[in-house]
C-alpha positions in Angstrom: -136.9 -20.6 -93.1 -134.5 -18.6 -90.9 -131.1 -18.4 -92.7 -127.9 -17.0 -91.4 -125.4 -16.1 -94.2 -121.7 -16.4 -93.8 -119.3 -15.1 -96.5 -115.5 -14.9 -97.2 -114.5 -11.4 -95.9 -111.9 -10.6 -98.6 -113.7 -12.1 -101.6 -115.6 -9.4 -103.6 -117.9 -12.0 -105.3 -118.8 -13.6 -102.0 -119.5 -10.2 -100.4 -121.7 -9.2 -103.3 -123.6 -12.5 -103.1 -124.0 -12.0 -99.4 -125.7 -8.6 -99.9 -128.0 -9.9 -102.6 -129.0 -13.0 -100.7 -129.7 -11.1 -97.5 -132.0 -8.8 -99.5 -133.8 -11.8 -101.1 -134.1 -14.1 -98.1 -133.5 -12.1 -95.0 -130.8 -12.8 -92.4 -130.7 -13.9 -88.8 -127.8 -14.4 -86.3 -126.4 -18.0 -86.3 -127.9 -18.9 -82.9 -131.4 -18.2 -84.3 -130.8 -19.9 -87.7 -132.4 -23.1 -89.0 -129.6 -23.3 -91.6 -126.3 -21.5 -92.1 -125.5 -20.7 -95.7 -121.8 -20.4 -96.5 -120.6 -18.4 -99.5 -117.0 -18.8 -100.7 -114.6 -21.6 -101.3 -113.5 -24.7 -99.4 -111.4 -22.5 -97.0 -114.4 -20.5 -96.1 -116.4 -23.6 -95.5 -113.6 -24.9 -93.2 -113.6 -21.7 -91.2 -117.4 -21.9 -90.9 -117.2 -25.4 -89.6 -114.9 -24.3 -86.9 -116.7 -21.0 -86.1 -120.1 -22.7 -85.8 -118.9 -26.1 -84.3 -121.2 -25.4 -81.3 -124.3 -24.4 -83.2 -127.0 -26.9 -84.1 -128.0 -25.5 -87.5 -126.9 -27.5 -90.5 -124.5 -25.8 -93.0 -125.3 -25.4 -96.7 -122.5 -24.1 -98.9 -122.5 -22.4 -102.3 -119.2 -22.1 -104.2 -117.8 -18.7 -104.9 -114.2 -19.9 -104.6 -111.8 -21.9 -106.8 -112.6 -25.7 -106.4 -115.4 -25.9 -104.0 -115.3 -29.6 -103.3 -117.3 -29.1 -100.1 -119.9 -26.7 -101.6 -122.8 -26.7 -104.1 -123.0 -24.5 -107.2 -124.0 -20.9 -106.6 -127.4 -19.7 -107.7 -129.5 -16.9 -106.2 -132.9 -18.4 -107.2 -134.6 -21.3 -105.5 -132.4 -21.4 -102.4 -135.1 -22.5 -100.0 -136.1 -25.4 -102.3 -132.5 -26.4 -102.8 -131.9 -26.5 -99.0 -135.0 -28.6 -98.5 -133.9 -31.1 -101.1 -130.3 -31.2 -100.1 -128.8 -34.5 -99.1 -127.5 -34.4 -95.5 -124.2 -35.8 -94.2 -123.2 -35.9 -90.6 -119.5 -35.3 -90.1 -117.1 -35.5 -87.1 -113.7 -33.7 -87.0 -110.5 -35.3 -85.9 -109.6 -34.7 -82.2 -105.9 -34.0 -82.0 -103.9 -34.1 -78.7 -100.2 -33.1 -79.0 -97.5 -33.0 -76.4 -94.7 -30.6 -77.1 -91.0 -30.8 -76.1 -91.8 -29.0 -72.8 -94.5 -31.5 -71.9 -97.3 -29.1 -72.5 -100.5 -30.6 -73.9 -102.4 -29.0 -76.8 -105.9 -30.0 -78.0 -107.4 -29.0 -81.4 -110.0 -30.3 -83.9 -109.4 -30.8 -87.6 -112.3 -31.1 -90.0 -110.0 -31.7 -93.0 -106.8 -33.3 -91.6 -104.1 -33.4 -89.0 -100.6 -33.2 -90.5 -97.3 -33.8 -88.9 -94.4 -32.1 -90.8 -90.6 -31.8 -90.4 -89.5 -28.3 -89.4 -85.9 -28.4 -90.8 -83.9 -30.0 -93.6 -83.8 -33.2 -91.5 -86.4 -35.7 -92.4 -88.8 -36.7 -89.7 -88.6 -40.1 -88.1 -91.9 -41.3 -86.6 -93.3 -44.4 -84.9 -97.0 -45.2 -85.6 -99.2 -46.8 -83.0 -102.8 -48.0 -83.5 -104.7 -48.4 -80.3 -101.4 -48.3 -78.5 -100.0 -51.2 -80.5 -96.8 -50.4 -82.5 -97.6 -50.9 -86.2 -94.7 -49.1 -87.9 -91.4 -49.0 -86.1 -89.9 -46.2 -88.2 -91.4 -44.0 -90.9 -88.8 -41.7 -92.5 -90.5 -38.9 -94.4 -91.2 -35.2 -94.8 -94.4 -35.8 -92.8 -97.6 -37.8 -92.4 -101.2 -36.9 -92.1 -104.6 -38.3 -91.0 -107.6 -37.0 -92.8 -111.4 -37.2 -92.6 -113.5 -38.3 -95.5 -114.4 -34.6 -96.0 -110.7 -33.7 -96.1 -109.7 -36.6 -98.3 -110.1 -34.4 -101.4 -107.7 -31.7 -100.0 -104.1 -32.1 -98.8 -104.5 -35.8 -98.5 -105.3 -36.2 -102.2 -102.4 -33.9 -103.2 -100.1 -36.2 -101.2 -101.4 -39.3 -103.0 -103.9 -40.4 -100.5 -107.3 -42.0 -101.4 -110.4 -39.9 -101.9 -113.2 -41.3 -99.7 -117.0 -41.2 -99.8 -118.4 -38.8 -97.1 -120.1 -41.8 -95.5 -116.9 -43.8 -95.2 -116.0 -45.0 -91.7 -112.3 -44.7 -92.4 -109.4 -42.5 -91.6 -106.5 -42.6 -94.1 -102.9 -42.3 -92.9 -101.0 -40.8 -95.8 -97.2 -40.3 -95.8 -95.6 -37.2 -97.3 -92.5 -37.8 -99.4 -91.8 -41.1 -97.7 -88.2 -42.4 -97.8 -88.5 -45.5 -95.7 -90.2 -48.0 -95.8 -89.7 -47.7 -99.5 -92.9 -47.1 -101.5 -95.1 -47.3 -98.3 -98.5 -46.2 -99.5 -100.0 -45.4 -96.1 -102.9 -47.2 -94.5 -106.6 -47.1 -93.9 -107.8 -47.2 -90.3 -111.3 -47.6 -89.0 -112.7 -44.4 -87.4 -113.2 -46.0 -84.0 -109.4 -46.5 -83.6 -106.9 -44.2 -82.0 -103.7 -43.3 -83.9 -100.6 -42.1 -82.2 -97.4 -40.7 -83.8 -94.3 -40.8 -81.6 -91.5 -38.6 -82.8 -88.1 -40.2 -82.8 -85.3 -37.9 -81.7 -87.6 -34.9 -81.6 -84.8 -32.5 -80.6 -82.5 -33.2 -83.6 -85.4 -33.8 -86.0 -88.0 -31.2 -84.9 -91.6 -31.7 -86.0 -94.7 -29.6 -86.0 -98.4 -30.6 -86.1 -101.2 -28.8 -87.8 -105.0 -29.3 -87.4 -106.5 -27.6 -90.4 -104.9 -24.1 -90.0 -103.8 -24.2 -86.4 -100.2 -25.3 -85.7 -98.1 -26.5 -82.7 -94.3 -26.5 -83.0 -91.8 -28.9 -81.6 -94.0 -31.8 -80.7 -92.9 -35.2 -79.4 -96.2 -37.1 -79.6 -99.5 -36.7 -81.4 -102.7 -38.7 -80.8 -105.6 -38.5 -83.2 -109.1 -40.0 -83.0 -112.5 -39.1 -84.4 -114.3 -36.7 -82.1 -117.7 -37.9 -80.9 -118.4 -34.6 -79.1 -118.6 -32.4 -82.2 -121.1 -33.2 -85.0 -121.9 -31.0 -88.0 -124.4 -31.6 -90.7 
């Protein structure tokens, strides 16, 4: 089996494991790999998903980070057998399209979540549309996010959103420090729907949007849907 190893650059444990595993199993470049083995934490896995989004090889992660929700336990021995027996999940990122205050369009993908956040002391005011139908006239909050099942254990969970099975065909909408509607818990939306956030009074109440680690400032509208063009195993 041709394996390409990918490790967190600034994590000594991951770099040590990288050298050991290359010695034990060999190493090929990602384009020639049958599987890409990621060594690190959830952040490293997220970077790998983006870096190798256009590669066909499935990704197998081993945890050398803190939590490692997205990874398996680390062991040097029996790696080939573990990969053969691994349960496979096909995941799609969120496809985010944002329009900023100058009318410029920005497109990015998020494997974990897309989050809309206030930029100043002023709370954000946001309209929520599902398939271009207005579903919430005014959400007053610090922000709101849409996550994938993979990302539901991350920021979404910290904000009180539900943790989903990887096979769930659902996108949770989770508010962040919601003020109005009082005690609004968010919503669960089928993954074949399109979600659109329209920022109310975007000049006085500026809002940014982040897809995983990439940010766009001063947006006035954000559309989110599951990408069918990008698939990772």
